[in-house]
N, C-alpha and C positions, 0 to 999 in steps of 0.2 A: 465307518471301513476301516481296516486293519492299517497300522501303520508299516509302510515299507520300508524294512529295513535291508532288505537283500544288497543295496546298492552299494553298502560300506561292508559287508560281511563277504568271507571267504568261504564260498558256501560248502565246498571241497572239505572244508576240515571239522564241518558241522555233522552231526551233533556234538554238541562240548564235551569235554571230559568232567566238568563240574557236577559236584554231587547233587541229587534232589534236594531243593531247598536252599541251594547257595544263593548269595546275594549278587554275585559277580556277574552273571546274567541281566539283572536288571539295572547293574551300573553300566553296562555295555551297551544295551538299550538307549539308556539315557543320554551316554555320551554321544551318539550316532545321532538322536534327536536334539542334542544341543549343537552339535556341530551344521545340522540342517538348518537350524534357526538362525544361526551365523552366517549361513550361504558360502559355507569353506566347502571347497571341491577337494575331494580324498586325493589327488594329486598334489594338493600345497599342504597337507597335514603328515607330520610325524608323531605314532605314537611310540613312546619308551616305555617298556615294562622291565620288573623287576624280576627275581625269583619266588615262586609262591605258587600259590593258587592262582592270583592275581597276575602273574607272568605270563598267562596263558593268553592274556587280553590280546597281547600282540600277534598271535595266533591267528586269531579270530577275524579280527578288523583287516578290511581292504582298502589299506592306505600305505604311507611309509611305515614300514615298525622298525622295532630294534630291541630284541630280548637281551636284555645285558646282564652283568654278574650279579651275583647277591649285594645287595646293598648300595648300588653305583647306578642306578637309573638317571637319578639328578646329575651325576658326574657327565655321563654319557650325553644327557641332553643338554646339558650346558655343551658342550663342544657342537653338535648338532645346531642348537639357537645361534652359536657365534659364527658359525658357516651359512646360514642361511637366517639373519635375524628378521627378515620381513614374514616370514614362514610359521603358522602356528605349532608349537612343540606342547604335545600332552603326554604327563609323566602319569604312570599308573603303578603302584606299588602296594605291598600288605603292610599290617602293623610291624611283623617281625622283620621283614626287609626295610622299611623307611625308618623305624622308631629305635632297631637294635644297632644292626650292622650297618644301615645306613644313615644312622641318626646325625653325623658330623655333615654329611654331604645336605640333608635337609635343611640344617641350620645355616649353612653358608649360604645355599640358595635363597632362604630370606632374606639374609642380609644384605645379598648384593641386590636384590631387586631383579633378578633377571627374568624376562618374560616367559617364564615356564608355568604350565597349567599342571599343579601338580596335586594328584588324587591319593589318597592313601585309605584303602578300604580296610578298616576295623573291624575284622570278626574276633578280636580277643584272643587269638590264639595262632600257635604256628599248624597251620591245618594241614600242608601238605604231608609234613613229615610226622605225622601223628601226635599230635597233641601236647607239644613243649609248651609251657606257659611264655607270653611274650610279654613285653611292657606294657600291654594295656590289659592282660587278664586281671580282671577284677579279684579284691581281696577275698579269700575266702574259697574260691573258685579252683577246682579240681584240674589240674594237668599233669601228664606224665612225669614231669620234673616237680612237681608240687603236689604228690599224693593226697596228701594230708592238709589240701589246703592252699592256695597261694599266700603268703605272709609278706608279698612283696609290693610297695608302694609304686601305684600305677603312674606313668605319664598322661597326661593331658593334651593330646596333639597340637591343639589349635592353641593352648594357652602358650607350649613352645613358640608355635609360629609367632605368635602376637610378641611375643619377648624376643623373639629373633629379628623382630622389623618387616615379617614380610607386611605386604600393603593390602593385600586381600585375603582374606579368613574365614571360612565357612564351614559349617557342620549339618550335614543332613542324613538321612536314614533311606534304606531301601523299600521301607514302607509306602512309598507315596512316589510313583516313576513321574508322574507330571510335576511334583513340587520337585524332586531330584532335579528335573530337566531343567527347570528355571534357576536353582542353584548355579549349576554347573553354567549353564547361559550366561550368568551374570560374571562368573569367575572368567570364562571365554573372552568376557567383552572387556574385562580389565587391563590394562597394559602395566605390566609388573608382575612380580611373582604372587600366583593366584595359587593359595592351598583349601583344598576340600578335604575335610575328613567325611565319610560315609560308614556310619553305622552299619554293620550287616550281619545277616547271620551265618553260623556254619552247625548247622545240626547234628551234622555226622560227627565231627571229630571235637567239638567244643560242647554243642547242646544235649545229647545224649549221653554224656558224661558228667553232666550238671543238672541232670532232671529236665531237662527241654527237648527231648526226642524227638518231636513232631515240629516241623519247621513254623506251623502256627503258633507254638509254645514260645518259638524262640523271637518270632515277630511281637508276641504280644510283651517279650521280654524286654525288648528294643523298646518298644512303643511306651514303655512303662521307665523306662531311663532317659530319653531324648525328651528336653521339655523345651518348648518355643520359646525364643529368646525373650519376645516380650514379657510372657508370665515368670521367666526365669529371675526376673529383678523384684520380683514380690515374693520369692522364697526366703525362708531363713539359712542359715548357713547350714545347719542341721537338716531341712529339707533337701537343701543342693547334694548333701552327701550321696555319692553313688549315682549319679544322675550328670547330663550333659545338657548345656545351651546347644537349640539347635537352630539355625537360620545364618544369616550372614550377620558377623561378629566383630567383622573390622574392614573398613573400606575408605584406603586412604587414595585421592585423586590427585594427580599432579605429580608425583615424585617421580624424580628422574629413575627411567629404566637402565638396566647395566649394561646391555649393548650402546643404546647411545651414548652414554658415559666414556664408554671404551672408544667408541669410535673418535668422539669428539677427543678425547683426551689425546691419541694418535694422532690427529689433525693438528691439534696444538704443538706436538713434539715436533712433527715434519716440517711445520711453519715456521719452526725457533731457527735461528742462523748458528747459535752456540759459537759465534766466532769462527765457524769452519767454512760456511757456503756452500756445503755439499749434498744436505740434504735434497733429495730428488725422488721422482715417481720411479716404481719398479721398472726396469726396460724389458718389454714385450720382446718373448720368445723370438718373433721373427727379426727384431733389430739386433738381435745377439751375432756376435761373428765366434761361436763355438763349435769351430769345425774339427776340434781334437775329440769330441764329444757327441760326435752327431750320431755315431752307430756303436760304438765301444764303451761299454761300462768301464768306469774308471775307477780307480781305489787308491786311498791314501792314508797313511797314519802318522799319528804325532802320539812321543810315546816321553814318559817323565816318570815321576812319583806322585803318590797322592798329596796334594796340598801345594804344590808346586807351581800351579796355575797354567802348565803348558798346554794341557789337553783341552782346556776350553777355546781354544784356536782352532779346533775340528767343529765345535761347534757352530762358530760363526763362520767359516768356512762351509758348512752346511745351508746354514740360514742363506748365504751371498750367491750357491747355486740355485737353489730355488727363488731369489729373487731372480737370478737370469734365465728363468723358463725352464730349467733344467730338472729332471727327477731326482731326489737326493735323499740320502738317509743316513742316518749315524749311530754308532753303539760304541757303548764304553765299556771296558775291562780292566778287574782290579781286584788284588788279591785280598785275602782277610785283613791286611794289617792295615788297608784302604790308606788313611794317613802316612806317609811317608815309604807305603810300599809299591811297588811296580804296576802302572797303569798305563792305558794304551787307549787312544779315542781313533775311531776308526769314520773314513768318509767316502760314502761312494755317490756317484754321480753319473746318469746316463740320460738322453733324450726319451727313452723306451720308459717306460713302467718298471720300477724295481720291485721286484717280488719276493726277493730273500735280502735282508736289509744287512746283511754281514759281510764282512770283505771274507775272502777265500785266501787261504794261505797258499804261499807261491804265486798270487798272481796280484800284488801289490806293487804300484810301479815308484812310489814316492813313499819314504818315511823319515822322520824327522825326531831326535833324539835329545836329551838335554839330561839323561840319567842314565849310569851304564847298566843298573840291575834290569831296566826294562828294556834296554838295547839287546842285552845278551838273551832274553827271553824271545822277544816279539820280533826280531831282526829275520827269523826263518820264515816272517810270511811274505818278503821282498821278493819278487820275482829274480831270477837271477840277470845280471845286468840294468837292474834298477837302480834308481838313486837313494841314497842314504845321506842326510844329510845327517851331522853329527857335531856336537860341544866338544871340541879337544881338550878342554881342560874337564870333562867331565866323563866323558864316554871312551873306552879303549877300542878301536878296530884293528882286528888282527892282520896277518898279512895275508892269511885266507879269505878275510872278508873284504879285502880290497881288490882280491882277485875277482870275487864271486859278485861284487856289487861295486858300483860306481861312489865310491865315499867322498863325501866333500865336508871341509871343516869350516865351521864358521862359530867363534867364540859366543855364541847366542847371550849367556847369562851375565858375562862380563860387558858386552855392550849395553845391556840394557840397565849396569850398575853404574858403569861409568860415563854412558852418553846420554841416559835417559835419567838416572838418578833413581830410578825404581826396578827393580826386579820383577814388579808383577808385567812389566811390557815386554817381556821376553816372547807370550804369546802374539803381541803383534809384530813384532819381529817376525817370529816364524811365519806367521802369514803373509808378509813381504817376501820372504825367502821361498815359499810355497807355490806363490802366484807368481814369481819372477821364474821360478822353474819349471814349472808344470804348465802354465797360460790357460791353468783350468777354467778360469772367469776372469773377466775385464778385470782391472787393478781399481777403477773407481767404485764397481761395483761393491766389491770386497771392503774397499774403503768406506763405501756406506753403511755395511751390514756391522763394520766396526765401530764407529761413530753411536750406532742406536743400538748397541749392544754393551756398551762398555759403560762404566758408571760417567756421569756426566761430566765432574770436574776434571776426570781423566784424559778426556777427549782429546786434547792437545800433545798431550806426551804419546798416547796410542799413536796417534797419525804420524808423528816424528818415528815412532817406533818403526811402523811401518814402513815407512819410507826407506829408513836405515836397511830394513832388513833387504829390501828391493836392490839397494846398493853394494850390499855386502854379496849378495848372490851373483850380480851381474859382474863384480870384481873378481870373484871366485871362479864362475864360469870362463873367463877369459885367461886366468892363469892354465 
């Protein structure tokens, strides 16, 4: 009886766009069979693909899929795995996508031991873009970019994975569907970073340009270079030249998986007191009192110069808003000077989803500035009648500015120097000022975010700075 693949295929996308003789369809079928063996429901699986012929895998699989940018499937899959650590995440890439532009992500996935099932379909060429040499194109083989034969040494993907500390490494081919299914099943069963390289034919853009135009000729060549791992050990170094061991090459059980390590690490940090006594769980949205943010998008801006540290206040405020149950986004602007040049950090919050993550000039209700160069550039974004807090020792507000906006003067940098003894504390002073004036989040939630985002040794100083910011803001508002 024929195997039923239909339940995990998007039949409206068929037939595939893969060339005759391409091994990608065999890999697709093997993935489906291995998923069935595992008992995985398509609703519980996410498949991420990169760019290249293998990238179309995400178009044909009927499960949660993500077609990522070139070389980045492991990076995107890492984020997906963090969001759903209990769900299987399969990554499919090609030799160009995974071992050239995407090599660093591949290696870091290995060393982290994050529970991804990473499959590289190695067809020895950039097939989709008409035959450029890839990191696995064999020596002497023809490619568009090596018209007189490839002279570059090749990568052994499995050796790379083993050297980078992947806990499961295997190699298979598209010659035997059932054997490939077993290898993939073993990879799917493994907890940790599972890497499988699959040697596959590309008769159109690799084979026919290297005297292997028929799929059968390509398959015969793949069969000649893939050696079962047991027999591999008996070969001499000369006999191994140009060949690869096939089978499970490494399997380490019991190694701690990255998401689990991360979760344990976060739990440990939250349980530590640090002498502050303020670490607590995120407060649920229904328990918040964010009436000011119920229906209107609010926009805030922090400005200074690159290297000053003030714009980190916006990043912390954004995190606190998310912790409060609000939707929030932040964006950074800086000029070409970067360090020492004008910079700004905008923060948005809303109870509704934010579809455009940038502040709209003329609608910013609150700005804080500790550098005149950035103040003069970014003040125009504040709505008329809005509040601008300036450090009077560093920022000049004209008489026209004072007619257009409510200008409040607080010597932020001087407070940080004299009362905290550390100029870096100005960001926490700024946050105290911002929360006191705008009431955008609860003070205790913002304080919690500060303590979790600043260096551990500086937590007491930043707590003091935050409270000073509140005191100075309250004092100015009373005047």
